[in-house]
C-alpha positions, 0 to 999 in steps of 0.5 A: 500500500502506498503512503498516499493510500493510507488512511489518516488517524481518526480523533482519539476517543477521549471518553473511552480513554478516560474510562480505560485509564480509570480501569487501569487505576482501579487495578493498582494497589498504589497511588498513581497520577490522575491523568496519563501523560498523553493519549496517542497512537503509534505512527501517523496512519490507521494501518501503521497504528494498528500494526504497531499496537499489535506488536506492543500487545504481543510483546514484540515492541518495547521501544519507540522513537520520536522526533524532538522537533515534532515534540517542540512543534506540538508544544509537548514535553519529551517523555520522562522515565516513570510517565505513563500514557495510553496507546490507542489502535488505528480507530482511536480505541485505547489498548494499553497503558505504557510506562516509560522505562528509559529515554535517550536523545541523540541523532537519528543515526545513533540508533543501535542494533539493540534498540532496533531489535527492541522496537520490534518492527520490520526485520529488527535490524539497525539498517531496516530501522534506519530506512523505515524511520528515515522515511517516517520522520521525513514524511512527518517533518514534511507534513508539519513544515519542519526541515528534515535532515539525516541526523535530526535529534530523536528521543529513543524511548523504551517502555513496559506495558503496565496494563492491557485488556483482553482482545475484546476489551471491556464493555464500555 
């Protein structure tokens, strides 16, 4: 499927995300933040969001990367260790609560084999990671009107899934 044929992400179902977060908080025996850091999808289109959340839910994906310029453009803080956020599928439905376990900012080219493996995408090699992420960040930067170059600063984030519901979820 070409990039032009991919469907843009829909609006996140914020009410469903709030109910999902409440169920997560109810599952804890400890006091945690009253709100997630963010509610978002991986990727920039329905197909990619669905592919990536599937990798998260099956345990294959435990890392992600984001352009520092995109965080700045959106006025968002960079992820911090210990923060939790809700990851949604391509329909905007909440699927997992993720906790950031490690972050590092560095040039795009500084990705290593282990991080590429932990991100769980493609053939999980550094070369494949660089190819696919160069294409992704180039596409995102162009859409936002942000200059792109091969060594843009990137946030390399590792995470753990701390909450997910059965495939069919809980009745809303």
